[in-house]
N, C-alpha and C positions, 0 to 999 in steps of 0.2 A: 125821237123819230116820229114822223107824222105822214100826212098825205096832202097833196095840193093839186089843184087844177088851175091852169092859166089860159086865158083866151086873149089873143092880140089881133087887132084889125088895123094894121099900119099901112095897108094898101091905100087907105083913103087919104094918105098924106097928112096935111095939116087940118083936114076937116074932121071934127069929132063925129063919132057914131051918132046917128039920129036918136032922139030920146026914146021913141017907140021901140026901135030896134035894140037899143041899149037895155031896156027893161026885159025884152024878150030873150036877149043873150044872157043877161044876168040870171034869169029863171032857169035857162038851160044849163048854165055853168053850175048852179046850185044842185040841180038834179044829177049832173055828172059827178059832182063832189060827194053826194050821198052814197054813191056806189063804192066809195073807198073810206067810208066813215069808220070801218073796223080798224083802219090804221091810226085814227085819231079820235077816240071816243070821249076825250076830256073837254073839248071846246071846238066850236066852229066859228070861223070869221070870214068876211068877204070884203073886198075892195072893188069899187066900181069907178073907173076913170073914163076919160074921153075916148081912149082907144084901147083900153085894157081892163080886164076883169080877173081878179085873183081870188080864189076861194081856198081856204085852208082848214084841214081837220087835224086837231092837235092831240098828240100823246105827250103829256107833260112829264119830263124827266128832270130837266134843269129849270129852276125858277117857275114852279107850278102856278104861282099867284099872278105874276105880272108879265109872263112871257108869251101871252097869246098872240096869234098871228092872223093876218099879215102884219108884219112889223112896219112901222112908219118912221122915217128919219126925223131928226130934231127940227129940220126946217119943213117937214111934211111934204117934201117933193119926191122922195124915193120910197117905194113900197117893195117889200120883200116877202115872199113865201118860200120857206125852206124846209127841207126834210133831212134829218140827220143830226150829227153832233160835231161841233168844232172843239176839239180837245185843248187846243192852245189859245182859247179865247181870252184868257186873263192876260197873257203876254201881249196879244194884239190890242186889247183894251188900253194897256199902259202906253201904247204908241200915241194915243189920241187924248191923253190927259190935257184938259184945257182947250182942246180944239174941236171936240165933238161931245155933245151932251147925250149920253145914253139914257134911253127911256125905260129900259127893262134890264133884268139880269140874265136874259136869254143869251146863250152862247152864240146863237146864230146872228145876233144883231151886229156883230163885228164885221159882217160882210158889207154892211152899208157904208161905214166910214172908209173901208178899204176900197170900195168902188169909187167913192169921192176922190180918194187919193190918186187913183190910177185912170180915171175916165178921160182926163185931158190928154195923157200920153197914149191911151188906148192899149197899154201893155197889160192886158188882162191875164196873160200867161203868168207874169210876175205876180200879179194880184192873187191868183188862185193858188200859186205855189206857196204863198204865205199861210194858207190854211192847212192845218193838220187835223184830219177827221174823215168822217164818212158823210157825204152830202149830195144833194141835188137841190138846186134853187132856181127860182124865177124872180128876177129883179126888174122893176119897171121904174124908169126915170121919167116922171111926168113932165118935168120942166123941158126936157129935150125930146120927149116922145120916143124913147128908145127902150129896148129891153136887153137884158143879159141873162142867158140861160147857161147853166154849167152843171157838170156831174163829176163826182170824185174819180180819182185815177183808176181804181180797179173796177168800179161799178158795183160797190157794195149796196148802194142805194139805187133802187130802180127808177127809171125815168123813160117816158114814152112821148113821142110827138106825133101830131096829126094835122091834117088840113081838111076843112069842110068844103062843101061844093061852091061856096063863095070865095074860097081862097084864104079864109081866116086861119090863123096858126094857133094850135093848142099844144100845151104840154100837160102831162099828168103823171102822177106817181105810179099808177097801174094802168094797164091796157084797157081794163073793163070800163074805165071812166070815158074813154074815147070811142069804144066800139058802138056803132049805131049812129053816132053823130059826125064822125069823120069819114071821108071817102078813102083816105089813105092814112095808114098808121105805121110807124116805124119805131124801133127802139132808139132813143137818143144815145149816141155813142159815149161810152165811158171815157174819161180823160179828155173831154172836149168841152168847148164853150161855143155859144152862138150869140153874136152881138148884132142887133139890128142897126142899120145905118141908112137913113132916108136918102142919102146921096148915092148909095150903091144901087145899080140896076136890079130890078126884081129877078128872082131866081126862077128856074123852070117849074118849081113846085107851086108857084103863085104867091109865095111868101114875100112880104116887103123886103126891100133890099137888105142883105145881111152880110156880115163878115163871118164866114164860117159855114159849117162847124169847123172850128180851129182846134187842132190837137195841142193841148197845153202840156200834157204829160209825156215827156220823153226822157229816156235814160240811156247812158252809155252801156250798161250791162245787157241791153237788148241784143248786142252782138257778141259772139264768142270771143273775138279778138280782144275785147275789153276785159275779159276775166280769165283768159287761159293762163296768164302768168301771175295771177294773184298769189299772195303768200299761202303756202300749204300748211295745214295743221298736222298732216300725217305723211309718212313716206310710203313707198311702194308696198311695203309689208304691212301697212296699217298701224305702224308705231307712231305715237304722238311726238312730234318734233317741235311744234310751235303752239303751246297751250294758250297763247294770247288770242289766237283765232277763235278757239272754243269759248274763251271768256267774253269775247266781243259778242258772240251769239247770245250768251246768257244775259249780259248786261243790257243788250238792245231789246230783248223781249221783255225783260222785267220792267224796263222803262216804259215800254208800250202798254203793258198791263196797268201799271200804276196810273198813267195818264188817262186811261179809259175808265177808271173807277169813279170819275166825277159823276155824282148823282144826288138828287134831293129826294129820291124815292127808294124803296127797298129793291135790292138787286140780288142775283144768284149766279150760279154757273151751271152750264150743261156739262155733265160728266158721264161719258160713255164707257170709261175705263180704258180707252185707247191712250196712246202716248200724248197726243196733242191736247185733248180736253183735260187730261190729268195734269199736264204741265200748267195750263192756264188756271186750273183750280188751285194748284199748290201755290203759285205765285200770287194769285188773288188773296188767298188765305194769309199770306205774308203781310199784305197791306190792308186787310179788311178791318182791322181793329181801330184805325184812325181815319178821319176824313182827309182825303188827299187835297181837297180844296183849301184847307188851312195849313198845308205843309206839315201834317201829322201833329199839330198842336192840340187838336180837338178830337175827342173820342167819337167814333162812328155812331151815327144815329141808330143803325141796325147792326150791332156788333157780331152777331152770329151769321156765318156764311152758310147758305143753303145750297145744296147741289141736287141735280135732277138727272135721273136716268130712265130710259124707256126700253121696253122689250117684251117679247113673249116670255111666258113663265120659263125660267131656267136658261134664258138666252146667254150667249157668251158675254155680251156687253153688261148685263145685269150683274153677273158674277164678278167680272173685273171691276166694275164701277164701285161695288160695295167694298172691295178690297182697297181700292184707291181712296175712297172717302174715309174709311176707318183710319188709314194711315195719315191722311192730310188733316183730318179732324173737322170735316164739314158736317152740318146737319143734313143727312142724306135722305132722299125720297125716291123710291122706286115706283114707277108707273107701269103697270102691266096692261097689255091690251090683248084682245083675242083676234084671230084671223077674221072672224065675221065682223067685228067692230071696225077693223081696218078696211075691209071690202065695202062696208056700208058708207064709209067716209069718202071713198074715191071721188064721187062727183063734186063734193064740197072742196076736196083738196085740189082738184084740177081747176075749179073755179078760182080759187085763191092764188095758186102758183102760176096760172096762166101758161101752161106748157103741157105738151104731150110726150116730152122726152122721157124715155123709159126709166133711166136711172134716177132722174129727178122725181118722178112720180113715186117710185119705190121708196126712196129715202124720205120724201116729204110727208108721207102719210103718218108714220110713227111720230115725226116731229110735230106735225099738226095736232095729233092727239095729246102729245106731251105739253104743248103750249097752252092748251085749254086748262090743264091742271095747274100749271104754273100761274096763270092769271087768276085762277080761283083762290090761290093762296096769297094774293096781294102783291106778288112780284111783278114788276113792270119792266125790268131790264135784266138780261143775262149775258154773260160772256161765253164765247165758244171757241173751238179750235179750228175753225175753217181757215183754209189757205196754207196750212203747213205742208200738205202733200205736194202742192204746186210749187212751193219754194224749195223743198228739199228732195223731191223725187220719191215720195212715199208710196205711191201706187205700185203694186207688185210687178206690173209690166216693165217698170224701169230697170228691173234686174236684167232685162234682155238688151239694154242699150249697148250698141256696139262700141262706142267710144265717148270720150268726154264732150266732144263737140255736139254729137247727136243728143246726148243727155241734156246739155244746157239748152240747146235750141228747142227741145221738147218742153222744157220748163217754161221757156219764154212763150211758146204756143199755149201752154196750159194757163199761164197767168193771163194771157190776152182773152181767154174764154171763160174765166171765172164768173163773170157777170151773167153768163148764160146758164150756169149750172149751180155750183155750190152756193154762191152769193144769192142767187135768185131763190133757191130752196130755203136757205136759212132766213132770209129777210121776210119772204112772203108767208112761209109756214108759221113763223112766230107772229108776224103782224096781223095775221088772220084773227088773232085774239088780242091784239093790242099789246104785244110784248116786244120790246126792242132787243135786237141781237147786236152785240159788239164783237169785233174780230181782231184781237191784238196782233195776230200773226200778219195781218194785212195793214198794219200801221205803216205809213209811208216811209218813215226812217228805217224801220226794221226790214221792210221789203228791200231797200237799198243794201242793207247789210247782208241779208241772206242771198240775194241774187248776185252780189259781187264776190261771193266766196269762190275759191277755185273749184271748178266742177268735180275734180278728182276727189275732193274731200267729201262730196255728197254721193259719189257713185258706189255701187255695190261691188267693190273690187274683190278679186280672189285673194284669200288670205293664205299664209304659209301652210295651214292644215288642209288646204284644198277647198274649203267652203267659201261661200260669198259673204262679204260683210253685210250686216243687216241694213235694211233701208233706213234712212234718216239717222245714220250712226252718229253724226256730229251733234245733232239735236239731242239724242239720247244721252250722249256723253256730257253735254252741257248741263243737264238737269237730273242726272241719275241719283244725286244725293237727296233730292226732294221727294223721291218716289220709291215704292217697294220695287225690288229688282224685277219681279214678275210683270210689273206694269211698265217700268222703264224699258224693258226689252221684250215687250209683247209684240208679236207680229202684227203688221198692218191688217186691220179688218174694216172693210168699207161699211159705213153706217147701215146701209140697207141689208147687209149680210149680218152684221153684229147684233141687230135686234132679234135675230132668230132666223136660221136658214130656211125654216118652213114658210116664212113670209114670201120670199121670192119664188120658192118652189110652187107654192099655191097659186101665185099670180100667173106663172107660166102655164100651169095645168088648167086653171080656170079659163084663161083667155084662149087657150087652144080649143077648149070645148065650146066657148061662147061664139067664136068667130068661125063660120063655116068655110070650107075650102072654096066654095063658089064665091062667097063674099070677098075672100082674100084674093082670089084670082081677078076680080074686077076692081081691085083697089085703085088702080091708076085712073079709072073712070070716076070712081067715087071721090077720090082725093087727088086731083091733078097737080095740086101744089104739094110738094114733099110727100109722095106716096109712101105709106107705111112699109117698112122692111120686114116686120114680123107681125104675127097675130096679136101679140101683146101690145105693140104700138098701135095697131089698128083699133083695138078696144079702147085705148085711151083717146085716140083721135076722134072716135065717134062721140065720146062725151064732150071733148073740147069743141068740136064743130057745132054742137047744139048750143053751147054757151057763147062761143065766139065764131059766128058763121062766116065772117068776111075772109077773103083771100089774104088781105093785109095782115090779119091776125095770125093766119096760118104761117105766113112767111116770117113772123117774129120769133118762131121757135127754131132752135138749131136742129140740123138734120145731117149727121155724118156718122159713118160706121166707126166702131172702136171696140177695144177689148179691155176690160178692167179699167174703164174710164180713160183710155188713151185717146189721143187724137187720131184721125185717119192716117196721118203721115207716119205715125209710129207702127202701123201695121206692117210696114216694110221690114221691121226688125226680125220677124219670125214668119217663115213661109206658111205655117199652119194658121196664123192669125188672119191671113187674107181671105179665108173662107168662114171666118167667125164674125159675129156681131153681138157681143154679150158683155155688158158693163160690169158684171159681178167680178169681184176679185178672185172668186173661186174658179174662174175660167183660166187662170194661169197655172197650168199643170207643171209640177216639179218645183213650184215655189210656195203656193198656198198649202198649208197643212191639210186642208179639207177640200182640195181641188176636185172638180167634177170628174 
């Protein structure tokens, strides 16, 4: 995982950028790139062409010696800056034996011959569908003076786009690279690509003629009708009638974990002691003794798997994580933080995560502190359990879903917003210290498996004893043999709660005191774009606006009411929720064991 900045000036048509301006723009792009060097502390590279400049900051995970970027094609006509990992790169490489001469061992280089394969047909949807991984990339075809920008299906990897006052188009891995240089900044949509085409009329944004952004990622499971009649694993009483469905979940996730273990540097796992991270840790341990790159014929370079947990002294997560680690057999590390240390870190956290969203700030702060310790131990990549709750309905508010259709449609909504919340938090909190996060639950093939399940198998149905079935039951059942019973059947605890309840309680109390009633009453004047809904949000917004003062930056942050991480639409499930706006899982009275 890395960071890049791309600048494109194709409005000039066939006329190259004047030399004096080119040098000026190159210096500007390098300055923009420095702002995201934390994402790639291992190497910096820059390409300067007639109408494009690409700068890259590298975090070397695969092929540390020869994989520096921007990557250049074998004929030196195509230049690529990429951020992320392509897990099936070896399979793709085999397609081009004898037809393309690879210059590096970088997993991302396969994007170049794939582009060559599809550029004549222009079927870039088919091209990008061949990639299995997490990625954002900017490719410049100097021979045809066109570019192709694309982002992975879920939006695990961040990507922003902007336009300067001259109409030049920019893309960057983080918003901070564009702030101050671009008049308009937007998030580049996940699951989309943008292809420039000089024959296409210019767009209203002032960008050279483009095809897109085009949505390349589409799935049948996005509609309830496509899944409502899927085979069921259980009957109405919760009895297993089709174990093959549960086995499919198990096999699919194990395959995703194994594929994502490719690494030429030391890696570890994040282990909160919750179900999701514990499953990922247990499956990783299963494959960690051998290098997956050589089909398990070669012993791993770093055979001991290290796990990491963070929390206040005595927090629920630390206790559970220790129990899980002892059972799984990882070399476990507890990172303790104090309330004051976390409060002191808030401005740095908001600078790196580029959001003022309450739940994201709450959860990112402990993860930011944890990432620093992980990096200090020489670990450069970790696997985590992000995405499971969106796939299986793990958040406690899902207990109130009125029917299978509402349940599934809320899952689809949550999946469509992951790039704004959990993926943003996990990626940017870790990358603040140059640590890459991988998310096996969000593997493209496994997402298809999980989202194509019959929704009734994921719902919290009423059991014969009158109780509701536990959230994520099918996932727990699939992996219960790999975990202690108390972990496999531990109630969902949101990360910002699990690190210690006093963390959120302190934030709410502190911000209530720091923001006066008079200030809060004038919030719409102070922040006309997305006025804060609570004093806690106001406090974070003040910090954010000092760091990112433009209205464009403010609009890049999501702003909708919710309860326990729900979407606004799900507030309709419970009359009491319509008066609430609290992302903590403890807001769900009657479900969470320690509800408010």
